N, C-alpha and C positions, 0 to 999 in steps of 0.2 A: 155725719154718717161715713163719709169717705175715710176719715181718720180712723174711726172704729174698725172699718173693714181692713185697712192696712195692719192694724194691731192684731186682728185675728188671724190674718195670713201669716204674720211674723210668728205668732205662737204656734201655729200649725207646722210652719216650715222649720222652725227651730234654728239649728246651726246654719242653715242656708242663708239666713238673714243677717248673720253675725258678721262683723267687720273682720276681715282677714288682715293680719299684720303684714307689712311688706317683707319680702325675703331679705335676710341679712347677707352681706358680702364681706368676708375677711380678706383684707389685703396684706400680703406678706412680702414686702420689699427687703432689700439689704439694710436700708436705713430710711429714716424719715427726716426731712428738713421742714420744720414746722412754720416757717414764714416769720418768725419772731426772734428766735435765737440764732446765733451765728453757727453753732456747732450742730451737725446732724445727729439724730438719735439712732445709734446703731442697734439693730434687733428690734426696733419698735414695729408694731402692727396697727392697722387701722380697721375698725369695724364700721361698716356703713349700713344703715337701714332706711329704706326709702330714699329721700333726697338729702338725708342729713348724715353727718358724722356721728355715730353713737358712742364710740370709745376709741381711745388711743393709748398705746403703751406697749411694754414687753409682755410676751406670753399671754396674750388675750385668749380667753376661752370662747370658742365660736359656738353659737347656737347650733342645735342638732340639724336644723334645716338650712344652715348658711352655706353659701357657695364660697369656696376658697380660691383665691386667685394668687398664685405665686409670681413674684416679679423679681427673679434672680439677677444679681448684678446691678440692680437699679436703685435709684433714690426717689422715694415718693415725696411729693411737695404740693403745696397749694397750686391750683390753676393760676397761671400768670395773668396779670392785668396790664394790658397795653394802655399807656397813659396818653398817647397822642397818635391818632389814627385817622385816615381818610379813606374809608372803604369805597367811596365813589371816585377815587382817582386811581390811576395805575402809573407805572414808572415813566418818568418824563423822557427816558431815552427810547420809549416806544412811540409816545405821542406827547407833544408839548402841552403844558398846562393850558395855554391859550386855545389850542385846537380841541382839547377835551371839553372846555367850557363852551366854546363857539359852535363846534361842528359835530359832537357826538350826541345823537338823540338820547332823550331821557330813558326810554326803554332799554337802549343798548347799555348805558351806564348803570342802570338798575340790574340788568341781567349779569353784567360783569361784577357788580358789588355782591351779588349772591355767592359767586365763586370765591370772591375775596374773603367773604365771611366763613365759608367752609374751610379755606386754606388756613385762616387764622386760628380757628378752633383746632384743626388737626396739628397745628404747631404748638399746642399747649396753652394758648391764650384764650381763657374761658370768659374773660370779660374785656371790653374795649371802651375807652372814652374816645368817641368819634367827634372830632372837633371841626365840623363844617362839611357840607356836601359840595361846596365849590361849584355852585351854579346848578345843582340838581334839586333845589328847592327843599321840600319836606320829605323827600323820598327816603331819608334815613329813618323817619318815624315809621313808615311802612315796612321798611326792612326789619326794624326791631320787632314790630308786631308778628311778621311772618316767622321769625326765629322763635319768639315767645309762644306762638301757637303750634310750633312743631311742623310747619310747612316746609321749611328749609333748615339745614343745620347751620349753626353759627354760634358765636359768643353772646353772652349777655351784653347789652349795648346801653351806654349812656350817650345820648345824642345832643348835639348843639344846633342842629338844623342849619340855618343859613349864615351864621356868623354875622357880625355887625361892624361896618366900616364907616369912616367919615366920608361925606360926600366928595367925589372926585379923587379919592385916595386909593382906589383899588382898580382891578382890571377886569377883563381885557381893555386895552386902551388903543389910541391911534385912529380913531374913527371921527367923522364929521360931527361937530357939536350938534346936539338935537336928535341925532339918529339913535334909535333905541337899539342898545347892544346888551346881550345877556351878561350879567355881572356874576362874579364868583361869591358875592356876599350881598347883604342888605344894607343900603345906605341910611344913615340917620345923623342928626345933629341936634345939639342943645336939648331943648325940652322934648323934641320928638323921640330921643333916645328912650325914654321911659315908655312911650307907647309901643315902640318896636320891640323892646325887651319883653313887655307884657304880651304882645301879640304872638311872639315866638314861643313863649311859655304856654300860652293857650293853645298853640298849634301842636304841642308835644315836646318841646325842648326840655331836656333834663339839666342842661348846662347852658349858661350864657357865654358866648365867645365874643370878645372884642378885639379890635386892632388898635393898639395904642400908637403905633407908628407904621409907616409904609413909605413906598416910593411914590412921590407925586407925579413923576414922569419917567419915561424910558431912560435908562442910564443914570438916573439920579440916585444918590444914597438915600437910605431910609431916613425919614425925619418924623417927629411927633405929629400926631394928627389930632386926637381928641385933647382938650384941655383936662387938667386934673378935676376941675368942677364937673365936666361932662361925664367923665369916668365915674365920679362919685355918684352922680345921679343914676347911672345905669347899674352900678354895683348895688346901691341901696334898693332899687327896684327888684333886682334878682334875689337878693338875700331875703327881702321881705316875703318872697314867693317860695322861699326854701330851696333856691337854686344856687350852686356854686358858680363862680365867675372865673373863666380862663382868659387871660390876656396875652395876645401875641405882642411881644415887645423885644426888639433887638437893639435899640439904642439906649444909652444910659439914661437919657431924659424920659424916653417913653416908659422905661422900667420904673423910674422914680415916681412918675405920676401915677402909674397903675398900682404900685405898692402902697402909696399914701392914700389912694382912693379905696383901698380894701380888697384888692384883687386876691383870690385864693391861690391861683398858680400863675406864674409867668412862663410863657412858651418861648423858648429859643434862648434869650439873654445873651446874644453874641458879643455885644460891647459892654457887658457888665463890668463895673470896676470893683476893687475891694470895698470902697465906700457903699456902693449900691448893694452889694452882697451882704454887707453888715446890716444895711437897712432892711433887706429881705429877712435876715435872721431875726432881727428885733421885732419885725411885725408878723412873723410866722408865715411868711409867703413861701410857697414851695416852687422850685424850679424844675421845669421839664426841659432838659438841655437839647434834646434832638440832635445828638452827634451823628447819627447815622444819615440824617437828610443831607447835612453838609458834606459828609464823606461821599454819599451817592452823587450829588450834583458835581462835585469835583471830579469824580471818575468820568461822568458823562462829558465833562469838558476836556478830558484827555489825560488826567492824572492816572498814573499806573499803580498807585498805592505805595510806591517806594518813597524813602526820605531823601531829601527834605520834602515835606508836605507843602502844598500850596499855602498861601498866607491866610486864606479864610479858614482852612483846617487848623492851622497853628493858633489863630485867634480864638477859635472855638475851644481848643484844648486849654488855652490860658484862662478863658472865662470859666471853664469847668473846674480848673485848679483853684481859681480864687473863690469859687462858690464852695468848694469842699473846705478850703482854709477858713471860711466864715461860718462853717457848720450849717450851711443852708440845708433845709429839708429837700432831698432830691426825689423827684418823681422819675419813674422809668417810662420814657416814651419817645419814640424815634421819628415821628412824622411819617409813618409807613404809608405807602401810597405814592410818595415820591420814589420809593423803591418798592420791590415786590412784596406783596402780602404773603404771609406765611414764613417770611424771613425776619420776623419781628425781633428775634434774639440777636440780630446784628447790633442793635443798640447796646444790649448788655454786654457783648464782647468788647465794644468800643469803650464803654464806661470802665471796664477793668483795665483796658489798655491805656486809659487816660489816668489811672491811678487809683480808682476805687476798688476795694477788696471784693473778690467773688461773693463773700457772704453778705456784704452790705448791698451789693448789686442785686442779689437774689431777694433780699429783704425789700429793697426798693420796688421790685416787680411783683411782690406779693403783699405781705403785711403793710409795707410802707404806702403803696398806692391805695390800698383799702382804707387806710386811715386818712389820707389826703382827700379821697373822694367820698368819705363818710359812709363806707361800706363795710367796716370792720365788725359790725354786728352780725354780718352774714357771710363775709368772704375774707380771703387773704391769709388764713391760718389753717393749720390742721388741729382743730379743737372740737371737743364734743359740742354738739348743738349747731354748728355752722353748716352751711350748705356743702354737700359732697362734691365740690369742684376740685378734682385732684389730677395730678400729672405725674408720670413716671419717666425719668430720664436715665439713659445709660451712664453708669459711672457715678462719680461724686461731684456735683457742680460747685461745691465749696472749695475744691481743690483745682478744678479746671472748668472755668465758666463755659467753655465750648460744649460741655455736656448738654446745655439747654438747647443746643441745636440738634440734639439726638433724641428728641422726644419719641418714646416708644408706646406709650399708653396714656389715654385721655378719658376722664370721666367728668361728666357735667350733670350736676343735680342728681347723682346716684346712677346715671345711665352711662355705660361704657360706649364711648363713640369712636375709639381707636384702640387697637390692640397691636402687639408685635407681629401678629399674623395679618394677612390681608383680611379686611373687614369691610362689608357694605355698611356705610355709615347710616345709622338710624337716627332721625331728628329727635331731640330730647324736648319733651313737653314739660314746662315748668309752670 
């Protein structure tokens, strides 16, 4: 009876019950960088309807009801994807990592993370892979929900929740044995790794983050923690649940174990050798080099940015060069949170300074990261049918990568959240 009544009302109301097509928006920049090809497309335009890209190309015909947005002097490109973020951290020269984990209340850290999320979006990074809350539990799951529900502005999030470390291998440290101290990650060993992986996934983890090596004590160098067999157990459990695995590995042996265990990405790779990077290439493992974190920490310790650089910076550059020589798939991710949120493009500038071309760096931050993170059916390119996450930068970033530090306009899911003029940001509901 109720269904019949609704049908009769629809017949009486006529067009009032009809679905109204979302208004179209025609974007007219100087050129379009599509996230796939190295050369920008001069004179191309992009038509957006609803939350999707409807058409791309030169001389598009705008529907009669379309809004036209001119972006003179700008390059339009896919929303950038941050590959290694910690939204629940803030720069270590403000507060040390230990003090953030031990002394900052969860409510304070969460409030700060909402600001970090907004700054990230305004900087043109419409998606982030957030690789651990560093002691803030599952608060990243709640932050992601708040963004998705339009409560706060921020990027799309892929969250790793607590990260997983071998017992005794993480911090903070220096306390009496047996004293309960907040940890920056969750401990697990042997067969318990499978249980912890599954419990994190059940609690909302999109990604599983493991530490293949770390410092066992203050002042010690990093050493391998999990065995290859342990890593393999965790990777198998994650993959069977449809989750990718990111592995923190700075030592050659930690990297080797993680690669052979089936990790999808290696984070940092500081001591990678040509042989290890060839192994990464052969196994299809991507590298997230985090050049900016090393650069930032060195500056906190007194380096002024002049050459010669400190040894840790030089070692990072050598590893990055070896990875490029081995044609390893490169993720763009800087470990932002070690340095200020909203300055994510710092990693891209350093990648170019270390020898990667601007175009390849741009692809790494867009279509490349989308492929690595299995998002290329939705994001990472300016193609019809994909989500309308789009960014306009002043100038041509394929000529001068510093253009990505001059983001002027941002759209997420078809909703404009930043324009060249002052704009009160409206949360985008997807």
